[in-house]
All heavy atoms as TSV, in Angstrom:
chain	resi	resn	atom	element	x	y	z
A	1	MET	N	N	12.042	-76.522	45.417
A	1	MET	CA	C	12.739	-76.587	44.089
A	1	MET	C	C	14.122	-77.315	44.328
A	1	MET	O	O	14.442	-77.916	43.315
A	1	MET	CB	C	13.054	-75.094	43.665
A	1	MET	CG	C	13.632	-74.997	42.210
A	1	MET	SD	S	12.482	-75.616	40.963
A	1	MET	CE	C	11.131	-74.432	40.886
A	2	LYS	N	N	14.652	-77.364	45.460
A	2	LYS	CA	C	15.763	-78.070	45.793
A	2	LYS	C	C	15.585	-79.497	45.340
A	2	LYS	O	O	16.512	-80.201	44.818
A	2	LYS	CB	C	16.366	-77.905	47.055
A	2	LYS	CG	C	16.904	-76.519	47.425
A	2	LYS	CD	C	17.485	-76.485	48.712
A	2	LYS	CE	C	17.887	-75.042	49.140
A	2	LYS	NZ	N	19.078	-74.683	48.412
A	3	GLN	N	N	14.428	-80.096	45.690
A	3	GLN	CA	C	14.212	-81.503	45.443
A	3	GLN	C	C	14.094	-81.770	44.016
A	3	GLN	O	O	14.477	-82.790	43.544
A	3	GLN	CB	C	12.837	-81.909	46.214
A	3	GLN	CG	C	12.614	-83.412	46.080
A	3	GLN	CD	C	13.784	-84.275	46.635
A	3	GLN	OE1	O	14.215	-84.142	47.664
A	3	GLN	NE2	N	14.116	-85.118	45.765
A	4	ILE	N	N	13.377	-80.823	43.227
A	4	ILE	CA	C	13.398	-81.054	41.713
A	4	ILE	C	C	14.757	-81.120	41.063
A	4	ILE	O	O	15.038	-81.829	40.374
A	4	ILE	CB	C	12.389	-79.925	41.222
A	4	ILE	CG1	C	10.968	-80.118	41.679
A	4	ILE	CG2	C	12.443	-79.900	39.693
A	4	ILE	CD1	C	10.143	-78.892	41.354
A	5	ILE	N	N	15.486	-80.110	41.480
A	5	ILE	CA	C	16.865	-80.093	41.061
A	5	ILE	C	C	17.614	-81.378	41.378
A	5	ILE	O	O	18.446	-81.892	40.560
A	5	ILE	CB	C	17.672	-78.765	41.534
A	5	ILE	CG1	C	17.070	-77.489	41.003
A	5	ILE	CG2	C	19.196	-78.842	41.326
A	5	ILE	CD1	C	17.511	-76.230	41.712
A	6	ALA	N	N	17.511	-81.797	42.545
A	6	ALA	CA	C	18.261	-83.167	42.931
A	6	ALA	C	C	17.697	-84.244	42.130
A	6	ALA	O	O	18.497	-85.080	41.648
A	6	ALA	CB	C	17.961	-83.274	44.509
A	7	ASP	N	N	16.314	-84.210	41.796
A	7	ASP	CA	C	15.718	-85.356	41.029
A	7	ASP	C	C	16.305	-85.283	39.698
A	7	ASP	O	O	16.601	-86.320	39.000
A	7	ASP	CB	C	14.183	-85.173	41.064
A	7	ASP	CG	C	13.693	-85.511	42.396
A	7	ASP	OD1	O	14.367	-86.161	43.310
A	7	ASP	OD2	O	12.365	-85.215	42.589
A	8	LEU	N	N	16.363	-84.016	39.053
A	8	LEU	CA	C	17.017	-83.894	37.655
A	8	LEU	C	C	18.451	-84.328	37.664
A	8	LEU	O	O	18.762	-84.978	36.728
A	8	LEU	CB	C	16.876	-82.421	37.199
A	8	LEU	CG	C	15.359	-82.047	37.045
A	8	LEU	CD1	C	15.354	-80.516	36.842
A	8	LEU	CD2	C	14.732	-82.852	35.854
A	9	LYS	N	N	19.188	-84.033	38.641
A	9	LYS	CA	C	20.555	-84.481	38.789
A	9	LYS	C	C	20.740	-86.037	38.809
A	9	LYS	O	O	21.595	-86.614	38.089
A	9	LYS	CB	C	21.312	-83.943	40.015
A	9	LYS	CG	C	21.654	-82.479	39.986
A	9	LYS	CD	C	22.359	-82.031	41.254
A	9	LYS	CE	C	22.763	-80.702	41.371
A	9	LYS	NZ	N	23.336	-80.320	42.673
A	10	VAL	N	N	19.773	-86.669	39.485
A	10	VAL	CA	C	19.785	-88.039	39.616
A	10	VAL	C	C	19.546	-88.661	38.159
A	10	VAL	O	O	20.224	-89.698	37.644
A	10	VAL	CB	C	18.725	-88.647	40.636
A	10	VAL	CG1	C	18.464	-90.116	40.348
A	10	VAL	CG2	C	19.193	-88.299	41.983
A	11	ILE	N	N	18.456	-88.104	37.463
A	11	ILE	CA	C	18.199	-88.557	36.076
A	11	ILE	C	C	19.549	-88.425	35.134
A	11	ILE	O	O	19.802	-89.322	34.475
A	11	ILE	CB	C	17.018	-87.766	35.451
A	11	ILE	CG1	C	15.793	-88.139	36.220
A	11	ILE	CG2	C	17.014	-87.988	33.958
A	11	ILE	CD1	C	14.524	-87.323	35.839
A	12	LEU	N	N	20.108	-87.305	35.405
A	12	LEU	CA	C	21.453	-87.080	34.589
A	12	LEU	C	C	22.456	-88.130	34.876
A	12	LEU	O	O	23.142	-88.763	34.031
A	12	LEU	CB	C	21.917	-85.661	34.758
A	12	LEU	CG	C	21.525	-84.563	33.789
A	12	LEU	CD1	C	22.030	-83.193	34.274
A	12	LEU	CD2	C	21.884	-84.792	32.377
A	13	SER	N	N	22.658	-88.286	36.147
A	13	SER	CA	C	23.771	-89.158	36.619
A	13	SER	C	C	23.386	-90.690	36.285
A	13	SER	O	O	24.415	-91.419	36.095
A	13	SER	CB	C	24.098	-88.957	38.100
A	13	SER	OG	O	23.044	-89.415	38.764
A	14	ASN	N	N	22.268	-91.048	36.290
A	14	ASN	CA	C	21.725	-92.503	36.115
A	14	ASN	C	C	21.732	-92.804	34.556
A	14	ASN	O	O	21.492	-93.999	34.318
A	14	ASN	CB	C	20.469	-92.863	36.809
A	14	ASN	CG	C	20.729	-92.800	38.339
A	14	ASN	OD1	O	21.854	-92.973	38.852
A	14	ASN	ND2	N	19.740	-92.801	39.093
A	15	SER	N	N	21.788	-91.887	33.737
A	15	SER	CA	C	21.506	-92.122	32.269
A	15	SER	C	C	22.927	-92.108	31.619
A	15	SER	O	O	23.858	-91.466	32.040
A	15	SER	CB	C	20.719	-91.036	31.631
A	15	SER	OG	O	19.455	-91.048	32.259
A	16	GLU	N	N	22.912	-92.708	30.459
A	16	GLU	CA	C	24.101	-92.891	29.578
A	16	GLU	C	C	24.113	-91.654	28.591
A	16	GLU	O	O	23.871	-91.825	27.448
A	16	GLU	CB	C	24.170	-94.189	28.874
A	16	GLU	CG	C	24.313	-95.406	29.740
A	16	GLU	CD	C	24.515	-96.674	29.029
A	16	GLU	OE1	O	24.688	-96.633	27.857
A	16	GLU	OE2	O	24.278	-97.689	29.733
A	17	GLY	N	N	24.281	-90.489	29.022
A	17	GLY	CA	C	24.512	-89.313	28.290
A	17	GLY	C	C	23.079	-88.485	28.321
A	17	GLY	O	O	22.159	-88.950	28.827
A	18	LEU	N	N	23.337	-87.279	27.699
A	18	LEU	CA	C	22.340	-86.302	27.770
A	18	LEU	C	C	21.064	-86.792	26.960
A	18	LEU	O	O	19.854	-86.565	27.402
A	18	LEU	CB	C	22.724	-84.918	27.282
A	18	LEU	CG	C	21.850	-83.826	27.281
A	18	LEU	CD1	C	21.482	-83.491	28.681
A	18	LEU	CD2	C	22.495	-82.580	26.471
A	19	GLU	N	N	21.323	-87.359	25.827
A	19	GLU	CA	C	20.056	-87.836	25.010
A	19	GLU	C	C	19.202	-88.860	25.787
A	19	GLU	O	O	17.941	-88.746	25.738
A	19	GLU	CB	C	20.617	-88.373	23.756
A	19	GLU	CG	C	19.382	-88.587	22.809
A	19	GLU	CD	C	19.912	-89.027	21.324
A	19	GLU	OE1	O	20.901	-88.413	20.927
A	19	GLU	OE2	O	19.318	-89.882	20.705
A	20	ALA	N	N	19.837	-89.787	26.504
A	20	ALA	CA	C	19.082	-90.819	27.175
A	20	ALA	C	C	18.353	-90.217	28.297
A	20	ALA	O	O	17.165	-90.530	28.695
A	20	ALA	CB	C	20.107	-91.944	27.717
A	21	ALA	N	N	18.987	-89.211	28.955
A	21	ALA	CA	C	18.324	-88.629	30.140
A	21	ALA	C	C	17.194	-87.736	29.680
A	21	ALA	O	O	16.233	-87.735	30.386
A	21	ALA	CB	C	19.496	-87.726	30.938
A	22	ALA	N	N	17.405	-87.090	28.528
A	22	ALA	CA	C	16.249	-86.283	28.034
A	22	ALA	C	C	15.044	-87.189	27.661
A	22	ALA	O	O	13.800	-86.799	27.990
A	22	ALA	CB	C	16.723	-85.538	26.825
A	23	LYS	N	N	15.329	-88.321	27.141
A	23	LYS	CA	C	14.264	-89.319	26.724
A	23	LYS	C	C	13.574	-89.672	28.027
A	23	LYS	O	O	12.288	-89.766	28.035
A	23	LYS	CB	C	14.872	-90.465	26.020
A	23	LYS	CG	C	13.883	-91.397	25.380
A	23	LYS	CD	C	14.538	-92.481	24.561
A	23	LYS	CE	C	13.633	-93.310	23.895
A	23	LYS	NZ	N	14.220	-94.408	22.945
A	24	GLU	N	N	14.230	-89.944	29.127
A	24	GLU	CA	C	13.673	-90.470	30.357
A	24	GLU	C	C	12.749	-89.360	30.920
A	24	GLU	O	O	11.670	-89.614	31.470
A	24	GLU	CB	C	14.711	-90.822	31.280
A	24	GLU	CG	C	14.259	-91.350	32.673
A	24	GLU	CD	C	15.275	-91.904	33.592
A	24	GLU	OE1	O	16.250	-92.261	33.172
A	24	GLU	OE2	O	14.987	-91.824	34.762
A	25	LEU	N	N	13.304	-88.066	30.966
A	25	LEU	CA	C	12.597	-86.965	31.513
A	25	LEU	C	C	11.401	-86.590	30.723
A	25	LEU	O	O	10.335	-86.408	31.330
A	25	LEU	CB	C	13.654	-85.718	31.522
A	25	LEU	CG	C	12.888	-84.440	32.007
A	25	LEU	CD1	C	12.516	-84.721	33.538
A	25	LEU	CD2	C	13.998	-83.312	32.005
A	26	SER	N	N	11.455	-86.755	29.352
A	26	SER	CA	C	10.213	-86.463	28.640
A	26	SER	C	C	9.168	-87.519	28.796
A	26	SER	O	O	7.852	-87.263	28.659
A	26	SER	CB	C	10.590	-86.186	27.161
A	26	SER	OG	O	10.978	-87.459	26.631
A	27	LYS	N	N	9.562	-88.757	29.219
A	27	LYS	CA	C	8.596	-89.851	29.380
A	27	LYS	C	C	7.885	-89.589	30.893
A	27	LYS	O	O	6.752	-89.721	30.985
A	27	LYS	CB	C	9.198	-91.234	29.610
A	27	LYS	CG	C	9.496	-91.833	28.209
A	27	LYS	CD	C	10.170	-93.135	28.320
A	27	LYS	CE	C	10.480	-93.759	26.946
A	27	LYS	NZ	N	11.109	-95.062	27.241
A	28	SER	N	N	8.659	-89.117	31.722
A	28	SER	CA	C	8.121	-88.819	33.124
A	28	SER	C	C	7.437	-87.527	33.291
A	28	SER	O	O	6.353	-87.357	33.990
A	28	SER	CB	C	9.186	-88.986	34.211
A	28	SER	OG	O	10.173	-87.917	34.009
A	29	GLU	N	N	7.769	-86.603	32.539
A	29	GLU	CA	C	7.139	-85.266	32.464
A	29	GLU	C	C	6.499	-85.053	31.055
A	29	GLU	O	O	7.163	-84.607	30.107
A	29	GLU	CB	C	8.097	-84.129	32.697
A	29	GLU	CG	C	8.888	-84.268	34.099
A	29	GLU	CD	C	7.982	-83.863	35.210
A	29	GLU	OE1	O	6.945	-83.177	34.944
A	29	GLU	OE2	O	8.172	-84.429	36.369
A	30	LYS	N	N	5.272	-85.595	30.910
A	30	LYS	CA	C	4.580	-85.722	29.686
A	30	LYS	C	C	4.475	-84.315	28.845
A	30	LYS	O	O	4.428	-84.179	27.732
A	30	LYS	CB	C	3.179	-86.248	29.915
A	30	LYS	CG	C	3.178	-87.440	30.436
A	30	LYS	CD	C	3.818	-88.586	29.572
A	30	LYS	CE	C	3.552	-89.876	30.149
A	30	LYS	NZ	N	4.413	-90.973	29.555
A	31	ARG	N	N	4.584	-83.188	29.674
A	31	ARG	CA	C	4.399	-81.768	29.085
A	31	ARG	C	C	5.644	-81.469	28.247
A	31	ARG	O	O	5.718	-80.550	27.553
A	31	ARG	CB	C	4.014	-80.856	30.074
A	31	ARG	CG	C	5.185	-80.502	30.956
A	31	ARG	CD	C	4.826	-79.451	32.044
A	31	ARG	NE	N	5.982	-79.243	32.928
A	31	ARG	CZ	C	6.365	-80.057	33.951
A	31	ARG	NH1	N	5.764	-81.230	34.049
A	31	ARG	NH2	N	7.386	-79.715	34.657
A	32	LEU	N	N	6.813	-82.157	28.579
A	32	LEU	CA	C	7.977	-81.765	27.883
A	32	LEU	C	C	8.321	-82.626	26.711
A	32	LEU	O	O	8.319	-83.797	26.761
A	32	LEU	CB	C	9.328	-82.049	28.988
A	32	LEU	CG	C	9.278	-81.112	30.194
A	32	LEU	CD1	C	10.408	-81.485	31.059
A	32	LEU	CD2	C	9.383	-79.570	29.734
A	33	SER	N	N	8.710	-81.969	25.637
A	33	SER	CA	C	8.991	-82.631	24.373
A	33	SER	C	C	10.603	-82.925	24.741
A	33	SER	O	O	11.115	-82.651	25.615
A	33	SER	CB	C	9.061	-81.768	23.276
A	33	SER	OG	O	10.011	-80.738	23.385
A	34	LYS	N	N	11.079	-83.951	23.859
A	34	LYS	CA	C	12.382	-84.340	23.982
A	34	LYS	C	C	13.410	-83.038	23.936
A	34	LYS	O	O	14.314	-83.085	24.659
A	34	LYS	CB	C	12.845	-85.320	23.058
A	34	LYS	CG	C	14.077	-86.198	23.264
A	34	LYS	CD	C	14.355	-87.256	22.385
A	34	LYS	CE	C	15.701	-87.771	22.609
A	34	LYS	NZ	N	16.559	-87.939	21.555
A	35	LYS	N	N	13.158	-82.230	23.087
A	35	LYS	CA	C	13.984	-80.985	23.000
A	35	LYS	C	C	13.838	-80.207	24.301
A	35	LYS	O	O	14.939	-79.690	24.599
A	35	LYS	CB	C	13.502	-80.198	21.792
A	35	LYS	CG	C	14.383	-79.017	21.561
A	35	LYS	CD	C	13.985	-78.233	20.232
A	35	LYS	CE	C	14.885	-77.097	20.094
A	35	LYS	NZ	N	14.607	-76.254	18.803
A	36	ALA	N	N	12.701	-79.970	24.802
A	36	ALA	CA	C	12.501	-79.280	26.021
A	36	ALA	C	C	13.192	-79.873	27.115
A	36	ALA	O	O	13.825	-79.198	27.974
A	36	ALA	CB	C	11.010	-78.962	26.266
A	37	ALA	N	N	13.047	-81.186	27.190
A	37	ALA	CA	C	13.771	-81.952	28.286
A	37	ALA	C	C	15.324	-81.750	28.170
A	37	ALA	O	O	15.907	-81.657	29.116
A	37	ALA	CB	C	13.349	-83.431	28.184
A	38	THR	N	N	15.778	-81.828	26.922
A	38	THR	CA	C	17.152	-81.701	26.686
A	38	THR	C	C	17.616	-80.268	27.216
A	38	THR	O	O	18.684	-80.152	27.954
A	38	THR	CB	C	17.595	-81.830	25.205
A	38	THR	OG1	O	17.184	-83.139	24.817
A	38	THR	CG2	C	19.049	-81.652	25.011
A	39	ASN	N	N	16.779	-79.187	26.968
A	39	ASN	CA	C	17.141	-77.973	27.455
A	39	ASN	C	C	17.148	-77.791	28.897
A	39	ASN	O	O	18.018	-77.205	29.482
A	39	ASN	CB	C	16.220	-76.939	26.770
A	39	ASN	CG	C	16.418	-76.708	25.298
A	39	ASN	OD1	O	17.501	-76.985	24.849
A	39	ASN	ND2	N	15.319	-76.290	24.706
A	40	VAL	N	N	16.151	-78.458	29.587
A	40	VAL	CA	C	16.156	-78.527	30.995
A	40	VAL	C	C	17.328	-79.117	31.623
A	40	VAL	O	O	18.041	-78.522	32.457
A	40	VAL	CB	C	14.861	-79.237	31.481
A	40	VAL	CG1	C	14.984	-79.556	33.040
A	40	VAL	CG2	C	13.625	-78.443	31.305
A	41	LEU	N	N	17.824	-80.166	30.908
A	41	LEU	CA	C	18.905	-80.969	31.468
A	41	LEU	C	C	20.225	-80.127	31.238
A	41	LEU	O	O	21.210	-80.152	32.021
A	41	LEU	CB	C	18.992	-82.286	30.921
A	41	LEU	CG	C	17.816	-83.194	31.412
A	41	LEU	CD1	C	17.875	-84.588	30.676
A	41	LEU	CD2	C	17.856	-83.513	32.934
A	42	ARG	N	N	20.298	-79.416	30.089
A	42	ARG	CA	C	21.477	-78.540	29.909
A	42	ARG	C	C	21.545	-77.427	30.895
A	42	ARG	O	O	22.678	-77.152	31.349
A	42	ARG	CB	C	21.482	-77.962	28.440
A	42	ARG	CG	C	21.727	-78.980	27.425
A	42	ARG	CD	C	21.847	-78.181	26.059
A	42	ARG	NE	N	22.236	-79.389	24.986
A	42	ARG	CZ	C	21.731	-79.399	23.825
A	42	ARG	NH1	N	20.898	-78.615	23.441
A	42	ARG	NH2	N	22.279	-80.322	22.950
A	43	ASP	N	N	20.388	-76.880	31.342
A	43	ASP	CA	C	20.321	-75.988	32.435
A	43	ASP	C	C	20.909	-76.479	33.659
A	43	ASP	O	O	21.687	-75.901	34.483
A	43	ASP	CB	C	18.988	-75.304	32.570
A	43	ASP	CG	C	18.445	-74.567	31.460
A	43	ASP	OD1	O	19.350	-74.045	30.704
A	43	ASP	OD2	O	17.297	-74.320	31.279
A	44	VAL	N	N	20.442	-77.735	33.903
A	44	VAL	CA	C	21.094	-78.437	35.237
A	44	VAL	C	C	22.605	-78.545	34.940
A	44	VAL	O	O	23.303	-78.414	35.980
A	44	VAL	CB	C	20.281	-79.769	35.384
A	44	VAL	CG1	C	20.925	-80.557	36.583
A	44	VAL	CG2	C	18.839	-79.548	35.679
A	45	GLN	N	N	23.065	-78.968	33.998
A	45	GLN	CA	C	24.483	-79.138	33.687
A	45	GLN	C	C	25.195	-77.857	33.921
A	45	GLN	O	O	26.274	-77.775	34.622
A	45	GLN	CB	C	24.830	-79.735	32.376
A	45	GLN	CG	C	24.492	-81.198	32.161
A	45	GLN	CD	C	24.752	-81.690	30.686
A	45	GLN	OE1	O	24.581	-80.971	29.797
A	45	GLN	NE2	N	25.101	-82.881	30.718
A	46	ASP	N	N	24.510	-76.759	33.395
A	46	ASP	CA	C	25.206	-75.518	33.602
A	46	ASP	C	C	25.234	-75.096	35.080
A	46	ASP	O	O	26.226	-74.471	35.539
A	46	ASP	CB	C	24.471	-74.314	32.828
A	46	ASP	CG	C	24.608	-74.406	31.375
A	46	ASP	OD1	O	25.674	-75.175	30.913
A	46	ASP	OD2	O	23.879	-73.729	30.550
A	47	PHE	N	N	24.266	-75.414	35.846
A	47	PHE	CA	C	24.110	-75.174	37.249
A	47	PHE	C	C	25.175	-75.938	37.984
A	47	PHE	O	O	26.111	-75.505	38.746
A	47	PHE	CB	C	22.782	-75.568	37.889
A	47	PHE	CG	C	22.756	-75.462	39.241
A	47	PHE	CD1	C	22.832	-74.407	39.954
A	47	PHE	CD2	C	22.558	-76.754	40.005
A	47	PHE	CE1	C	22.696	-74.402	41.405
A	47	PHE	CE2	C	22.478	-76.678	41.332
A	47	PHE	CZ	C	22.655	-75.571	42.079
A	48	GLU	N	N	25.400	-77.261	37.602
A	48	GLU	CA	C	26.513	-78.061	38.220
A	48	GLU	C	C	27.895	-77.512	37.965
A	48	GLU	O	O	28.701	-77.659	38.690
A	48	GLU	CB	C	26.310	-79.502	37.800
A	48	GLU	CG	C	25.079	-80.146	38.299
A	48	GLU	CD	C	24.980	-81.607	37.986
A	48	GLU	OE1	O	25.148	-81.960	36.801
A	48	GLU	OE2	O	24.768	-82.492	39.013
A	49	ALA	N	N	28.130	-76.893	36.612
A	49	ALA	CA	C	29.292	-76.435	36.373
A	49	ALA	C	C	29.508	-75.040	36.819
A	49	ALA	O	O	30.622	-74.534	36.501
A	49	ALA	CB	C	29.399	-76.310	34.688
A	50	GLY	N	N	28.620	-74.377	37.504
A	50	GLY	CA	C	28.736	-73.141	38.013
A	50	GLY	C	C	28.479	-71.909	37.088
A	50	GLY	O	O	28.867	-70.767	37.303
A	51	VAL	N	N	28.002	-72.245	35.843
A	51	VAL	CA	C	27.648	-71.120	34.799
A	51	VAL	C	C	26.502	-70.400	35.333
A	51	VAL	O	O	26.457	-69.108	35.026
A	51	VAL	CB	C	27.530	-71.895	33.465
A	51	VAL	CG1	C	27.117	-70.849	32.512
A	51	VAL	CG2	C	28.673	-72.627	33.082
A	52	ILE	N	N	25.549	-71.017	35.894
A	52	ILE	CA	C	24.329	-70.378	36.496
A	52	ILE	C	C	24.074	-70.717	37.900
A	52	ILE	O	O	24.518	-71.739	38.359
A	52	ILE	CB	C	23.013	-70.594	35.537
A	52	ILE	CG1	C	22.756	-72.154	35.616
A	52	ILE	CG2	C	23.165	-70.209	34.136
A	52	ILE	CD1	C	21.267	-72.465	35.003
A	53	ASP	N	N	23.526	-69.742	38.648
A	53	ASP	CA	C	23.308	-70.104	40.097
A	53	ASP	C	C	21.905	-70.646	40.240
A	53	ASP	O	O	21.091	-70.745	39.265
A	53	ASP	CB	C	23.496	-68.847	40.914
A	53	ASP	CG	C	22.378	-67.706	40.614
A	53	ASP	OD1	O	21.349	-68.019	40.083
A	53	ASP	OD2	O	22.731	-66.581	41.024
A	54	GLU	N	N	21.623	-71.106	41.522
A	54	GLU	CA	C	20.340	-71.820	41.777
A	54	GLU	C	C	19.071	-70.966	41.485
A	54	GLU	O	O	18.026	-71.448	41.026
A	54	GLU	CB	C	20.320	-72.202	43.209
A	54	GLU	CG	C	19.104	-73.196	43.529
A	54	GLU	CD	C	19.178	-73.804	45.011
A	54	GLU	OE1	O	20.228	-73.755	45.658
A	54	GLU	OE2	O	18.108	-74.139	45.464
A	55	SER	N	N	19.189	-69.671	41.744
A	55	SER	CA	C	17.945	-68.862	41.463
A	55	SER	C	C	17.724	-68.679	39.918
A	55	SER	O	O	16.569	-68.805	39.398
A	55	SER	CB	C	18.146	-67.394	41.998
A	55	SER	OG	O	19.143	-66.858	41.433
A	56	GLN	N	N	18.867	-68.665	39.137
A	56	GLN	CA	C	18.618	-68.698	37.715
A	56	GLN	C	C	17.933	-70.151	37.224
A	56	GLN	O	O	17.021	-70.022	36.378
A	56	GLN	CB	C	19.931	-68.388	37.032
A	56	GLN	CG	C	20.327	-67.087	37.071
A	56	GLN	CD	C	21.789	-66.822	36.575
A	56	GLN	OE1	O	22.673	-67.588	37.015
A	56	GLN	NE2	N	21.968	-65.781	35.620
A	57	LEU	N	N	18.512	-71.120	37.708
A	57	LEU	CA	C	18.050	-72.423	37.307
A	57	LEU	C	C	16.660	-72.608	37.770
A	57	LEU	O	O	15.805	-73.060	37.026
A	57	LEU	CB	C	18.979	-73.541	37.962
A	57	LEU	CG	C	18.503	-75.004	37.756
A	57	LEU	CD1	C	18.226	-75.293	36.315
A	57	LEU	CD2	C	19.382	-75.991	38.515
A	58	SER	N	N	16.284	-72.113	38.987
A	58	SER	CA	C	14.879	-72.172	39.432
A	58	SER	C	C	13.930	-71.479	38.460
A	58	SER	O	O	12.800	-72.019	38.106
A	58	SER	CB	C	14.644	-71.594	40.884
A	58	SER	OG	O	15.431	-72.415	41.782
A	59	LEU	N	N	14.354	-70.328	38.169
A	59	LEU	CA	C	13.593	-69.488	37.181
A	59	LEU	C	C	13.352	-70.259	35.798
A	59	LEU	O	O	12.239	-70.362	35.264
A	59	LEU	CB	C	14.271	-68.043	36.917
A	59	LEU	CG	C	13.545	-67.204	35.864
A	59	LEU	CD1	C	12.100	-66.771	36.311
A	59	LEU	CD2	C	14.332	-66.001	35.651
A	60	TYR	N	N	14.415	-70.835	35.335
A	60	TYR	CA	C	14.331	-71.520	34.138
A	60	TYR	C	C	13.382	-72.787	34.293
A	60	TYR	O	O	12.545	-73.018	33.370
A	60	TYR	CB	C	15.671	-72.094	33.633
A	60	TYR	CG	C	16.655	-71.052	33.265
A	60	TYR	CD1	C	17.975	-71.246	33.358
A	60	TYR	CD2	C	16.305	-69.758	32.791
A	60	TYR	CE1	C	18.924	-70.206	33.095
A	60	TYR	CE2	C	17.180	-68.738	32.502
A	60	TYR	CZ	C	18.576	-68.969	32.683
A	60	TYR	OH	O	19.409	-67.962	32.286
A	61	LEU	N	N	13.536	-73.456	35.386
A	61	LEU	CA	C	12.578	-74.604	35.659
A	61	LEU	C	C	11.170	-74.256	35.639
A	61	LEU	O	O	10.176	-74.963	35.217
A	61	LEU	CB	C	13.112	-75.423	36.903
A	61	LEU	CG	C	14.457	-76.046	36.704
A	61	LEU	CD1	C	14.751	-76.674	38.097
A	61	LEU	CD2	C	14.441	-77.193	35.653
A	62	ILE	N	N	10.852	-73.168	36.289
A	62	ILE	CA	C	9.479	-72.573	36.495
A	62	ILE	C	C	8.944	-72.304	34.984
A	62	ILE	O	O	7.821	-72.663	34.686
A	62	ILE	CB	C	9.495	-71.366	37.239
A	62	ILE	CG1	C	9.736	-71.852	38.814
A	62	ILE	CG2	C	8.229	-70.672	37.254
A	62	ILE	CD1	C	9.897	-70.694	39.820
A	63	GLN	N	N	9.825	-71.718	34.178
A	63	GLN	CA	C	9.496	-71.422	32.907
A	63	GLN	C	C	9.142	-72.636	32.009
A	63	GLN	O	O	8.236	-72.718	31.097
A	63	GLN	CB	C	10.579	-70.610	32.127
A	63	GLN	CG	C	10.662	-69.272	32.617
A	63	GLN	CD	C	11.897	-68.526	32.026
A	63	GLN	OE1	O	12.787	-69.126	31.490
A	63	GLN	NE2	N	11.892	-67.139	32.215
A	64	HIS	N	N	9.741	-73.761	32.421
A	64	HIS	CA	C	9.330	-75.155	31.778
A	64	HIS	C	C	8.326	-75.877	32.516
A	64	HIS	O	O	8.045	-76.973	32.094
A	64	HIS	CB	C	10.578	-75.960	31.695
A	64	HIS	CG	C	11.558	-75.591	30.687
A	64	HIS	ND1	N	11.318	-75.793	29.407
A	64	HIS	CD2	C	12.804	-74.885	30.750
A	64	HIS	CE1	C	12.322	-75.329	28.631
A	64	HIS	NE2	N	13.251	-74.843	29.469
A	65	GLY	N	N	7.639	-75.179	33.378
A	65	GLY	CA	C	6.378	-75.791	34.057
A	65	GLY	C	C	6.563	-76.560	35.361
A	65	GLY	O	O	5.741	-77.164	35.849
A	66	PHE	N	N	7.864	-76.493	35.797
A	66	PHE	CA	C	8.059	-77.154	37.175
A	66	PHE	C	C	7.589	-76.294	38.203
A	66	PHE	O	O	7.808	-74.965	38.180
A	66	PHE	CB	C	9.544	-77.400	37.373
A	66	PHE	CG	C	10.111	-78.543	36.478
A	66	PHE	CD1	C	10.637	-78.340	35.137
A	66	PHE	CD2	C	10.120	-79.811	36.953
A	66	PHE	CE1	C	11.193	-79.307	34.317
A	66	PHE	CE2	C	10.576	-80.845	36.012
A	66	PHE	CZ	C	11.157	-80.585	34.881
A	67	ARG	N	N	6.978	-76.900	39.076
A	67	ARG	CA	C	6.322	-76.166	40.310
A	67	ARG	C	C	6.816	-76.731	41.581
A	67	ARG	O	O	7.066	-77.886	41.774
A	67	ARG	CB	C	4.828	-75.972	40.287
A	67	ARG	CG	C	4.331	-75.460	38.934
A	67	ARG	CD	C	4.303	-73.924	39.091
A	67	ARG	NE	N	3.839	-73.322	38.012
A	67	ARG	CZ	C	4.351	-72.644	37.135
A	67	ARG	NH1	N	5.611	-72.512	37.239
A	67	ARG	NH2	N	3.794	-72.187	36.077
A	68	ILE	N	N	6.976	-75.726	42.540
A	68	ILE	CA	C	7.209	-76.243	43.918
A	68	ILE	C	C	5.937	-76.858	44.692
A	68	ILE	O	O	4.915	-76.267	44.578
A	68	ILE	CB	C	7.705	-74.962	44.837
A	68	ILE	CG1	C	8.960	-74.363	44.164
A	68	ILE	CG2	C	7.968	-75.457	46.130
A	68	ILE	CD1	C	9.248	-73.108	44.742
A	69	HIS	N	N	5.994	-78.068	45.103
A	69	HIS	CA	C	4.906	-78.685	45.580
A	69	HIS	C	C	4.736	-78.482	47.136
A	69	HIS	O	O	5.694	-78.562	47.738
A	69	HIS	CB	C	4.851	-80.297	45.355
A	69	HIS	CG	C	4.963	-80.502	43.830
A	69	HIS	ND1	N	4.039	-79.866	43.029
A	69	HIS	CD2	C	5.715	-81.276	43.100
A	69	HIS	CE1	C	4.341	-80.377	41.692
A	69	HIS	NE2	N	5.375	-81.097	41.755
């Protein structure tokens, strides 16, 4: 799950804002609508800000269909 979180952080940092990042994420993860991708990235932002911890973020990501490979 740490790798998935790291990958999501990269998408956020390489994009010009949340909307652009969500668009990129929804393209790479076909199961996510743009709204769902936005919610995932907001969860990542909350994690980075210390609002939620890694276990909470992992739970949210699993709920959105991310799996540990």
